[in-house]
C-alpha positions as CSV (number, residue, x, y, z in Angstrom):
1,M,-16.4,30.1,7.4
2,K,-16.0,27.3,4.9
3,Y,-13.5,27.4,2.0
4,S,-14.8,27.1,-1.6
5,A,-14.0,24.0,-3.4
6,M,-11.7,25.8,-5.7
7,V,-9.6,27.4,-2.8
8,F,-9.5,24.0,-1.0
9,C,-8.1,22.2,-4.1
10,L,-5.6,25.0,-4.8
11,L,-4.3,24.8,-1.2
12,A,-4.2,20.9,-1.4
13,S,-2.3,21.2,-4.6
14,S,0.2,23.5,-3.4
15,L,0.9,21.2,-0.3
16,L,1.2,18.1,-2.4
17,M,3.8,19.5,-4.6
18,N,6.0,20.3,-1.5
19,S,5.2,17.4,0.6
20,S,8.9,15.8,0.6
21,S,11.1,19.0,0.3
22,N,11.7,19.4,4.1
23,A,11.4,15.8,5.1
24,A,14.4,14.8,3.1
25,D,16.7,17.1,5.0
26,G,15.3,16.4,8.3
27,K,13.4,19.5,8.8
28,L,9.6,19.4,9.7
29,E,7.2,21.7,7.7
30,P,5.5,24.4,9.8
31,G,2.7,22.8,12.0
32,F,3.8,19.3,11.6
33,V,5.0,16.8,14.1
34,S,7.0,13.5,13.7
35,L,5.1,10.2,14.5
36,F,8.4,8.3,14.0
37,D,11.7,9.1,15.7
38,G,13.8,7.1,13.1
39,E,15.2,4.8,15.7
40,T,12.4,3.2,18.0
41,L,8.6,2.4,17.8
42,K,7.7,4.7,20.6
43,G,4.2,5.8,20.2
44,W,3.2,2.6,18.1
45,E,1.9,-0.7,18.8
46,G,1.6,-4.0,16.8
47,N,3.1,-7.3,16.2
48,L,6.8,-6.6,16.8
49,K,7.6,-10.0,14.9
50,M,6.4,-8.2,11.8
51,F,7.7,-4.7,12.4
52,R,11.1,-3.3,13.0
53,V,13.2,-0.3,12.6
54,D,16.0,-0.5,10.0
55,H,18.3,2.5,8.8
56,G,15.7,5.1,9.7
57,S,12.7,3.3,8.4
58,I,9.8,1.2,9.7
59,V,10.0,-2.2,7.9
60,A,7.0,-4.3,7.9
61,G,7.0,-8.1,6.8
62,T,10.0,-10.2,5.4
63,Q,11.1,-11.4,2.1
64,N,12.1,-14.7,3.6
65,E,8.7,-16.3,4.2
66,R,5.1,-15.8,3.4
67,I,3.1,-13.4,5.4
68,P,0.4,-15.4,7.4
69,N,-2.1,-12.5,7.9
70,N,-2.6,-8.8,7.4
71,E,-0.6,-7.0,10.2
72,F,-0.9,-3.3,11.3
73,L,1.7,-1.2,13.4
74,C,-0.8,1.5,14.8
75,S,-0.5,4.9,16.5
76,R,-1.5,5.1,20.1
77,K,-2.9,8.3,19.5
78,T,-6.2,8.9,17.4
79,Y,-6.7,11.7,14.8
80,G,-9.6,13.4,13.3
81,D,-8.8,16.2,10.7
82,F,-5.2,16.2,9.7
83,E,-2.7,16.0,6.9
84,L,-0.4,13.0,7.0
85,R,2.8,12.9,4.8
86,L,5.2,10.0,4.6
87,Q,7.3,8.0,2.2
88,A,6.6,4.3,1.4
89,K,8.3,1.6,-0.5
90,L,7.3,-2.1,-1.3
91,V,9.7,-4.7,-2.3
92,G,9.4,-8.6,-2.7
93,K,6.9,-11.1,-4.3
94,G,4.1,-9.7,-2.4
95,T,2.3,-6.9,-4.0
96,N,0.2,-5.1,-1.4
97,A,0.4,-2.8,1.7
98,G,-1.2,0.2,2.8
99,I,-1.7,3.1,5.1
100,Q,-4.7,3.2,7.5
101,F,-6.3,6.3,8.9
102,R,-9.5,7.1,10.8
103,S,-9.4,3.5,11.6
104,Q,-9.8,1.3,15.0
105,R,-8.5,-2.0,16.1
106,I,-10.9,-4.9,15.9
107,P,-10.9,-6.3,19.4
108,N,-8.9,-9.7,19.9
109,H,-8.0,-9.7,16.2
110,H,-5.1,-8.8,13.9
111,E,-7.4,-6.7,11.5
112,V,-8.4,-3.0,11.7
113,I,-11.5,-1.4,10.4
114,G,-11.3,2.0,8.6
115,F,-9.9,3.8,5.6
116,Q,-6.8,2.8,3.7
117,A,-4.4,4.5,1.3
118,D,-3.4,1.5,-0.8
119,I,0.0,0.6,-1.9
120,G,0.9,-2.0,-4.6
121,V,-0.9,-3.9,-7.4
122,S,-4.2,-6.0,-7.7
123,G,-4.1,-8.9,-10.0
124,K,-1.4,-8.9,-12.5
125,D,-0.6,-5.3,-13.1
126,H,-3.7,-3.1,-11.9
127,S,-2.0,-0.4,-9.8
128,I,-3.8,0.6,-6.7
129,W,-1.1,2.9,-5.4
130,G,-3.0,5.8,-3.5
131,A,-6.4,4.1,-4.0
132,L,-9.0,4.6,-1.0
133,Y,-10.0,1.3,0.4
134,D,-12.5,0.6,3.1
135,E,-10.7,-2.0,5.1
136,S,-13.0,-4.7,7.0
137,R,-16.2,-2.5,6.6
138,R,-17.5,-2.0,3.1
139,R,-14.5,-3.9,1.7
140,V,-14.5,-2.0,-1.6
141,F,-12.3,0.5,-3.4
142,L,-14.1,3.7,-3.0
143,V,-11.9,5.7,-5.4
144,E,-8.9,4.7,-7.5
145,G,-6.2,6.8,-9.5
146,D,-6.0,6.6,-13.3
147,Q,-3.9,3.8,-14.5
148,V,-2.1,5.8,-17.1
149,E,-1.1,8.6,-14.6
150,L,-0.2,6.1,-12.0
151,Q,2.3,4.5,-14.4
152,K,4.0,7.9,-14.8
153,A,3.9,8.8,-11.1
154,V,4.7,5.6,-9.1
155,R,8.4,4.7,-8.5
156,G,8.6,0.9,-8.4
157,N,10.8,-0.6,-5.8
158,D,11.7,3.0,-4.5
159,W,10.4,5.5,-2.1
160,N,7.1,7.3,-3.0
161,D,5.6,10.4,-1.4
162,F,2.2,10.0,0.1
163,V,0.0,12.9,1.3
164,I,-3.4,12.1,3.1
165,R,-5.5,14.8,4.0
166,C,-8.7,14.6,6.0
167,E,-11.0,17.6,6.7
168,G,-14.5,16.9,7.7
169,P,-16.0,14.3,5.4
170,R,-13.6,15.1,2.6
171,I,-10.4,13.0,2.0
172,L,-7.6,13.8,-0.6
173,I,-4.7,11.4,-1.3
174,S,-2.0,11.9,-3.6
175,V,1.4,9.8,-4.6
176,N,4.3,11.8,-5.9
177,G,2.2,14.9,-6.5
178,Y,-0.3,13.1,-8.4
179,Q,-3.8,13.3,-6.8
180,T,-5.4,9.9,-6.7
181,V,-8.6,10.5,-4.6
182,D,-10.8,13.3,-3.8
183,Y,-13.6,11.7,-2.0
184,V,-16.5,13.0,0.3
185,E,-17.9,10.4,2.7
186,K,-21.9,10.6,2.7
187,D,-22.4,8.2,5.4
188,A,-22.7,10.2,8.7
189,D,-22.1,6.9,10.7
190,I,-18.6,6.4,9.4
191,A,-16.1,7.3,12.1
192,A,-14.4,10.6,11.5
193,S,-11.4,10.0,13.6
194,G,-9.2,7.1,14.5
195,I,-5.7,5.6,14.6
196,I,-3.0,5.8,11.8
197,G,-1.8,2.4,10.8
198,L,1.2,1.1,8.7
199,Q,0.1,-2.4,7.1
200,I,1.9,-5.3,5.5
201,H,-0.6,-7.4,3.6
202,S,-0.9,-11.3,4.0
203,G,0.5,-13.4,1.1
204,E,3.9,-13.7,-0.7
205,P,7.1,-12.5,1.1
206,A,7.4,-8.8,0.9
207,E,8.6,-5.9,2.9
208,A,6.7,-2.5,3.2
209,S,9.0,0.3,4.3
210,Y,7.9,3.7,5.8
211,R,9.7,6.8,6.7
212,H,9.5,10.5,7.3
213,V,6.0,10.0,8.9
214,R,4.7,13.4,10.1
215,I,1.3,14.9,10.9
216,K,-0.4,18.1,11.1
217,E,-3.7,18.3,13.0
218,L,-6.3,20.4,11.5
219,K,-9.0,22.5,13.2
220,S,-12.3,21.3,12.4
221,E,-15.2,23.6,10.9
222,S,-16.9,23.7,14.1
223,A,-13.9,24.9,16.0
224,K,-13.3,27.6,13.4
225,N,-16.8,29.1,13.8
């Protein structure tokens, strides 16, 4: 049985508001499992010259030199319907990073293809925190948050709470409780499952940090019926 749009939104709103309450004290919310043990990169793969563990966080990139190309640390497991929660921070001259989901590695290449919840700014000061970007595929922002609301919600040079929820063709993204994306994919050929990836963008020196990465897999509608 399918939830109505109103029930779905109320449920999502409740989850968004409480996304970091348990993570901060080391407890996992019911149904969630950790994707990062805080000490190693077990369960992940990528260019280890660009990713490291530091003080309980996954740190991507460097503030000492330019980032030659986009780099992604990817989960070894794939996910379809899920809710992903984590905290992210971006510091340095570089102004772009992101969280991949329902994505795949491009063979023999540093890039991946799939959806991305963006982090940072585009141009001089256009915030793309929590925007939905289609990496290496349509190469466009599918949905962006309101600039005024993002200015209120985003904590610059500090930790920001992300919630990414995928259920069937519907994608919800929030940053610090502000919902930036409510998107329904119309193209049936777009992959509805894939890896989770943590990105540092090419360009000026920067470090993107990620912590409290946890996920809850959701039952698909076909499995419910």
